[in-house]
C-alpha positions as CSV (number, residue, x, y, z in Angstrom):
1,M,-60.5,4.7,7.3
2,A,-61.3,7.9,5.7
3,G,-64.4,9.9,6.6
4,Q,-66.7,11.9,4.6
5,H,-64.5,15.0,4.7
6,V,-63.9,17.1,1.6
7,V,-61.0,19.6,1.6
8,E,-62.0,22.8,-0.2
9,M,-60.4,26.2,-0.7
10,R,-62.5,29.4,0.0
11,R,-61.6,32.7,-1.5
12,V,-63.2,36.1,-1.0
13,L,-64.7,37.4,-4.3
14,R,-65.8,40.8,-3.2
15,G,-67.0,42.7,-0.2
16,L,-70.8,43.3,0.2
17,G,-70.4,46.6,1.8
18,R,-69.4,47.9,5.2
19,G,-70.5,45.5,7.9
20,K,-72.4,43.2,5.4
21,G,-69.8,40.5,4.9
22,F,-68.2,39.0,1.8
23,E,-69.1,37.0,-1.2
24,W,-67.1,33.7,-1.2
25,S,-66.1,31.2,-3.8
26,T,-65.6,27.5,-2.9
27,E,-63.4,25.3,-5.1
28,P,-61.7,21.9,-4.7
29,A,-58.3,22.2,-3.0
30,P,-55.4,22.1,-5.5
31,V,-52.9,19.2,-5.5
32,A,-50.2,21.4,-3.9
33,A,-52.4,22.2,-0.9
34,L,-53.4,18.5,-0.5
35,T,-49.8,17.5,-0.6
36,V,-48.9,19.9,2.2
37,L,-51.9,18.8,4.2
38,H,-50.9,15.1,3.7
39,Q,-47.4,15.7,4.9
40,A,-48.6,17.6,7.9
41,L,-51.0,14.9,8.9
42,T,-48.4,12.2,8.3
43,N,-46.0,14.0,10.6
44,A,-48.7,14.4,13.3
45,L,-49.6,10.7,13.1
46,A,-46.0,9.8,13.6
47,Q,-45.7,12.0,16.7
48,V,-49.0,10.7,18.2
49,S,-47.9,7.1,17.6
50,A,-44.6,7.7,19.2
51,Q,-46.2,9.3,22.3
52,L,-48.7,6.5,22.5
53,S,-46.1,3.8,22.4
54,A,-44.1,5.7,25.1
55,V,-47.1,5.8,27.4
56,A,-48.0,2.2,26.7
57,S,-44.5,1.1,27.7
58,I,-45.0,2.6,31.2
59,P,-46.5,0.0,33.6
60,A,-49.9,1.0,34.9
61,P,-49.9,1.8,38.6
62,A,-52.4,0.4,41.1
63,C,-55.0,2.7,42.5
64,T,-54.0,3.9,46.0
65,V,-57.7,3.9,47.1
66,C,-58.9,0.4,46.0
67,G,-55.9,-1.3,44.4
68,T,-57.3,-1.8,40.9
69,V,-54.9,-1.4,38.0
70,M,-55.4,2.1,36.5
71,T,-55.9,3.0,32.9
72,P,-54.4,6.0,31.1
73,D,-56.7,8.9,30.1
74,L,-54.5,10.4,27.4
75,A,-56.9,13.3,26.7
76,R,-56.7,14.6,30.2
77,N,-53.1,13.3,31.0
78,E,-54.4,11.4,34.0
79,W,-54.6,7.8,35.3
80,H,-58.2,6.7,35.8
81,C,-59.3,3.9,38.1
82,P,-62.1,1.8,36.6
83,G,-62.9,0.3,40.0
84,C,-63.6,3.4,42.1
85,G,-63.4,6.3,39.6
86,T,-60.5,8.0,41.2
87,T,-58.1,10.0,38.9
88,F,-54.5,10.9,39.4
89,P,-52.3,13.2,37.3
90,A,-50.0,11.3,35.0
91,V,-46.3,12.0,35.6
92,M,-44.1,11.3,32.7
93,V,-40.6,10.2,33.6
94,R,-38.0,10.9,31.0
């Protein structure tokens, strides 16, 4: 689902003097820029989906402290135990 984002292009119109910043113009992104952004995001989604499916195919280990099945924390690259809160580094086997 798309959010409320609007892609715009910003361009410097002129300088306001030394140390005073710039005057900017904001305009809708042209079709060419949106096409490049679309392709980059499509490629990124494919990479993330591939990594997620690779991680999902690895069986979750049991916690060595309490024995509960651990869950992956993809943001931190760790295994997290919902039972006791212990975390272990995720080791990817290739």
